[in-house]
C-alpha positions in Angstrom: -48.9 54.5 78.2 -51.6 53.2 75.9 -51.2 49.5 74.7 -52.5 47.5 71.7 -51.4 43.9 71.0 -47.9 43.2 71.3 -45.4 40.0 71.6 -42.3 39.6 73.7 -39.8 37.0 72.5 -36.2 37.0 74.4 -35.0 34.1 73.4 -31.0 34.5 74.1 -30.2 33.0 77.7 -27.4 35.7 79.0 -24.7 34.7 81.2 -22.8 38.2 82.3 -19.6 38.4 84.4 -15.7 38.6 84.3 -14.2 35.4 83.3 -17.7 34.2 81.9 -15.8 32.8 78.3 -14.1 29.7 80.5 -17.9 28.5 80.3 -17.6 28.2 76.4 -16.4 24.5 76.3 -19.3 23.2 78.5 -21.8 25.7 77.1 -21.2 24.3 73.4 -21.3 21.0 74.8 -24.4 21.4 76.6 -26.1 22.5 73.2 -25.0 19.3 71.8 -21.9 20.4 69.7 -18.7 18.3 69.6 -17.1 19.9 66.5 -17.3 23.9 67.1 -15.6 26.7 64.4 -15.0 29.8 65.8 -15.9 32.9 63.7 -13.9 36.3 64.7 -11.7 38.8 62.9 -8.1 39.7 62.5 -8.2 42.4 64.4 -9.1 40.5 67.5 -6.5 37.6 66.6 -3.7 40.2 66.3 -4.9 42.0 69.7 -4.6 37.9 71.2 -8.3 37.6 72.1 -8.9 35.0 69.7 -6.2 32.9 71.3 -8.2 33.5 74.7 -11.2 31.8 73.2 -8.9 28.8 71.9 -6.9 27.9 74.6 -10.0 27.3 76.5 -10.4 23.6 74.0 -7.0 22.6 75.0 -7.0 23.4 78.7 -10.8 22.5 79.4 -12.3 20.8 76.0 -15.3 19.0 77.9 -15.6 16.6 75.1 -15.7 19.6 72.4 -13.4 20.1 69.5 -12.3 23.4 68.0 -12.3 21.9 64.5 -11.5 25.8 62.8 -11.1 29.0 63.0 -12.3 31.8 60.3 -10.8 35.3 61.4 -11.3 36.8 57.7 -14.9 38.8 58.8 -14.7 42.3 57.7 -16.5 45.4 58.8 -20.0 45.1 58.3 -21.6 41.2 57.9 -20.7 40.9 54.0 -22.5 38.5 52.0 -19.4 37.5 50.2 -17.7 36.6 53.4 -20.5 35.1 54.9 -20.5 32.6 51.4 -17.2 31.9 52.3 -17.6 31.3 55.9 -20.0 28.8 54.9 -17.8 26.8 52.5 -15.2 27.1 55.7 -17.7 25.5 58.1 -18.7 22.6 55.4 -14.9 21.9 54.9 -14.0 21.4 58.7 -17.6 19.2 59.3 -18.9 21.7 61.9 -21.5 21.0 64.1 -21.7 24.2 66.5 -21.4 28.0 65.8 -19.0 30.4 68.2 -19.2 34.0 67.4 -16.5 36.0 68.9 -16.5 39.5 67.8 -18.0 42.9 67.4 -21.6 43.6 65.6 -20.0 42.4 62.2 -19.0 39.2 63.3 -22.1 38.3 65.1 -24.1 39.4 62.3 -21.8 37.5 60.1 -22.6 34.2 62.3 -26.4 34.7 62.6 -26.0 35.2 58.7 -23.8 31.6 58.3 -26.8 30.2 60.7 -29.7 31.3 58.4 -27.7 30.5 55.4 -27.0 26.9 56.8 -31.0 26.2 57.7 -32.2 27.4 53.9 -29.2 24.9 52.3 -28.5 28.1 50.2 -24.9 28.3 48.5 -25.1 32.3 48.0 -26.6 34.2 50.3 -27.4 36.7 48.2 -29.7 34.2 46.3 -32.2 34.7 49.8 -32.0 38.3 50.4 -34.3 40.5 48.0 -34.6 43.0 50.2 -35.3 42.6 54.0 -36.2 39.2 55.1 -38.8 38.7 57.7 -39.9 35.5 58.9 -42.2 35.1 62.1 -43.1 31.9 64.0 -45.0 29.8 63.1 -43.1 30.3 59.6 -40.0 30.5 61.4 -39.1 27.5 63.1 -35.9 26.9 65.7 -32.4 26.4 63.9 -30.7 23.4 65.4 -27.6 24.2 64.9 -25.7 25.3 68.5 -24.7 28.6 68.7 -22.7 30.7 71.3 -21.7 34.7 70.6 -19.0 36.1 73.0 -19.3 40.3 72.2 -16.3 42.3 72.3 -17.9 45.6 72.0 -20.8 47.3 73.9 -22.5 48.7 70.9 -24.8 46.6 68.8 -25.9 43.8 71.1 -26.2 41.3 68.0 -25.6 38.5 70.3 -29.3 38.5 71.4 -31.0 39.9 68.7 -33.2 38.5 66.0 -31.9 40.9 63.6 -29.1 40.3 61.0 -28.1 43.0 59.3 -26.5 42.0 55.8 -24.4 44.3 53.3 -25.5 42.5 49.7 -21.8 43.7 48.1 -23.8 43.5 44.6 -26.1 45.8 45.6 -24.6 47.9 47.7 -27.3 48.0 50.1 -27.8 46.8 53.6 -30.4 44.1 54.4 -32.0 42.6 57.6 -32.7 39.1 58.0 -35.4 39.2 61.0 -36.1 35.7 62.5 -36.5 34.8 66.0 -34.2 31.8 65.8 -31.2 33.2 63.9 -29.7 35.1 67.5 -27.5 32.9 69.7 -28.8 30.3 71.9 -26.5 31.7 74.7 -24.7 35.0 75.0 -21.2 35.1 77.5 -20.8 38.8 78.5 -16.9 38.6 79.4 -16.2 41.9 80.2 -12.2 41.2 80.1 -12.7 41.0 76.2 -13.6 44.4 76.1 -10.9 45.9 78.5 -8.6 46.8 75.1 -10.7 48.7 73.1 -9.8 51.7 71.8 -11.2 54.8 73.0 -12.6 55.7 69.7 -14.5 52.2 69.3 -15.8 52.1 73.2 -17.6 55.7 72.3 -19.0 54.9 69.0 -20.3 51.6 70.0 -21.6 52.6 73.4 -23.4 55.6 70.8 -25.3 52.7 68.7 -26.4 51.2 72.3 -28.6 54.3 73.1 -29.4 54.9 69.8 -31.2 51.4 69.9 -32.4 52.4 73.4 -33.7 55.9 71.9 -35.3 54.0 69.0 -37.0 51.9 70.7 -38.4 53.5 73.3 -40.1 56.5 70.5 -41.1 53.6 68.4 -45.1 53.5 67.6 -45.1 50.0 68.8 -43.6 50.6 72.4 -44.7 48.8 75.2 -44.2 48.5 78.9 -41.8 45.6 78.8 -39.8 47.4 76.1 -40.0 50.6 77.9 -38.2 49.4 80.6 -35.2 48.0 78.6 -35.3 51.2 77.1 -35.3 53.6 80.0 -32.9 51.6 82.1 -30.2 51.1 79.2 -30.1 54.8 78.6 -29.5 55.3 82.4 -26.5 52.9 82.4 -25.2 54.0 79.0 -25.3 57.9 80.3 -23.6 57.0 83.4 -20.8 54.5 82.2 -19.9 55.5 78.7 -18.0 58.4 79.6 -16.2 56.4 82.2 -15.3 53.5 79.9 -13.8 56.3 77.6 -12.0 58.1 80.1 -10.3 54.8 81.5 -10.6 51.8 79.5 -9.7 49.5 82.7 -13.1 50.1 84.3 -14.0 46.9 84.2 -17.4 47.3 86.4 -18.3 50.1 83.7 -17.1 47.8 81.2 -19.6 45.0 82.3 -22.5 47.8 82.6 -22.1 48.6 78.9 -22.1 45.0 77.9 -25.8 44.4 79.8 -27.0 48.2 78.4 -26.1 47.0 75.0 -27.3 43.6 75.3 -31.0 45.7 76.8 -30.8 48.5 74.2 -31.2 46.0 71.0 -33.8 43.6 72.9 -35.9 47.2 73.3 -34.8 47.7 69.2 -36.1 44.1 68.6 -39.6 44.0 70.7 -40.6 47.6 69.0 -39.1 47.6 65.7 -40.8 49.9 63.4 -39.9 53.2 62.9 -36.1 53.9 63.1 -35.1 57.0 61.3 -31.6 57.4 62.7 -30.7 53.8 61.5 -32.4 54.6 58.4 -30.2 57.1 57.5 -26.6 55.3 58.9 -27.3 52.3 57.3 -27.4 54.2 53.7 -24.5 56.8 54.7 -22.5 53.2 55.7 -22.8 51.5 52.7 -22.1 54.4 50.4 -18.9 55.7 52.4 -17.7 53.2 54.2 -18.5 54.9 57.9 -18.9 52.4 60.9 -22.3 52.0 61.7 -21.8 53.2 65.3 -20.0 56.5 64.3 -22.8 57.1 61.9 -25.5 56.5 64.4 -23.4 58.7 66.8 -23.4 61.7 64.1 -26.8 61.3 62.9 -28.9 60.8 66.1 -28.9 64.6 67.1 -29.4 65.9 63.6 -32.4 63.4 63.3 -34.2 64.4 66.3 -33.7 67.7 65.6 -35.4 67.7 61.9 -38.3 65.5 63.3 -40.1 67.3 66.5 -43.5 65.9 66.0 -42.0 62.3 66.0 -40.2 62.7 69.4 -42.0 65.5 71.4 -45.0 63.4 72.4 -43.1 60.8 74.6 -39.6 63.1 75.5 -40.1 63.9 79.0 -39.8 60.5 80.3 -36.9 60.0 77.9 -35.3 63.4 79.4 -35.7 61.7 83.1 -33.8 58.5 82.0 -31.4 61.0 80.5 -30.8 62.3 83.8 -31.6 66.1 82.6 -32.2 67.8 85.6 -35.0 71.1 85.3 -36.5 69.9 81.8 -39.1 72.0 80.7 -42.3 71.5 80.3 -43.0 72.4 77.0 -42.2 69.4 74.6 -40.2 71.3 72.2 -38.0 73.0 74.3 -37.5 69.4 76.2 -36.6 68.1 72.7 -33.8 70.6 72.2 -32.4 70.1 75.7 -32.4 66.7 75.0 -30.6 66.8 71.9 -28.3 69.5 73.5 -27.5 66.6 76.4 -26.5 64.1 73.2 -24.3 66.4 71.6 -22.5 66.8 75.2 -22.2 63.2 75.7 -20.8 62.9 72.1 -18.3 65.5 72.6 -17.3 64.2 76.3 -16.4 60.8 74.5 -14.3 62.5 71.6 -16.6 61.8 68.5 -17.0 63.7 66.1 -20.0 66.2 65.0 -19.9 65.7 61.2 -18.5 63.1 58.8 -15.8 65.6 57.6 -12.9 63.1 58.3 -14.7 60.7 55.3 -14.2 61.5 51.6 -17.7 62.0 50.7 -18.2 62.3 46.9 -20.6 65.4 45.6 -22.4 63.1 43.4 -23.2 60.6 46.0 -24.3 63.3 48.3 -26.9 64.8 46.2 -28.4 61.4 45.7 -28.9 60.9 49.5 -32.9 60.8 49.5 -32.7 57.8 46.8 -30.3 56.1 48.7 -32.3 56.7 52.4 -35.5 55.7 50.4 -33.6 52.5 49.0 -32.3 51.1 52.4 -35.1 48.7 53.8 -34.9 50.0 57.1 -37.3 53.1 55.9 -39.9 50.9 54.5 -42.3 51.4 57.5 -41.3 55.3 57.7 -40.5 56.9 55.1 -38.2 60.3 55.9 -39.5 62.8 53.8 -37.1 64.3 51.3 -36.4 67.7 52.9 -35.4 66.1 56.1 -33.1 64.1 54.0 -31.4 66.8 52.3 -31.4 69.1 55.4 -29.8 66.5 57.2 -27.5 65.4 54.9 -26.1 68.9 54.6 -25.2 69.2 58.3 -23.6 66.5 58.6 -21.4 66.4 55.1 -20.1 70.1 56.4 -16.8 70.8 58.2 -17.6 71.1 61.9 -17.0 74.7 62.2 -19.7 75.1 59.3 -22.5 73.2 61.2 -24.9 75.1 63.1 -28.2 74.5 64.5 
């Protein structure tokens, strides 16, 4: 491949292994934290996962006190919730952050960290579209921060990107800063064993979409390619296993690692991300979980933009395990898309958004909403492509065709 100037930054230290959560108190202590606040969601609290973390500070505190648990985080990292969480953190006199959960929780805590570093009382005052802060403008944020993902999809525990839902503007915005991600991530597959089948499936497709968008990015480079292709291989091999048997600990662990690798390639090559561009818009307007939005949109977007994907399609076909791929790039692209559709069906995910209530007046304005999403600034999707994909994903399954 041809390469030009690029930069590699992989800041988060990752510890992967069953039971690695037991290292949490010592990890916080090693980072200089003494008064930790745990951020999570009520689903994990009801499932008993939160208690598995809080009990660590009773049995092996290592000089760290857990001074508060905030579990009011909801789907999407909502700006209003981040404001509330920052107030709670200050009331607790916290000095360190623990994020336990999926992408919404992990991004919420990154938003908290960024907001604290800026001294803001309302994060929305700092969100005027995408916020892009690179070194040396961006400096290390000296707040100990540990992330424990409970889904294998977003990889938000290691990414320097926080996707924040501005709940007044009704738009998802990105904070990109090389220091908002966790100092240390603990990948403990034990905490993912109870994840429902559907969430396991669509979070896995979220990770796969990260790998794909990283690989086909105009900013791709050899290091990012290594992460893209290996994570895609691991997801193709392990996602059907974890969906069919949620207690497959080895496959769960592989998916956590693949998720972290996939978001790393996505972050290293961030440029044209047409699937995420559309997924953000559909998610914001119809409340569709991000991973599910990516899973449904991915094949349609790839078919609708053949010239974008064809130049590198053969390398990805090999990683996906496609046997006897055509030497013709157009035919190979179709084979890859069909393979992705087959994988989606195998893990029980839908091919359209027909299960969601989608107002026609909103659908008619999807071109405007997709263009308004900050993810589309670098690569503007053609209006005709947005309209075509929208018709397909909004149709009843039986009506969708190629």
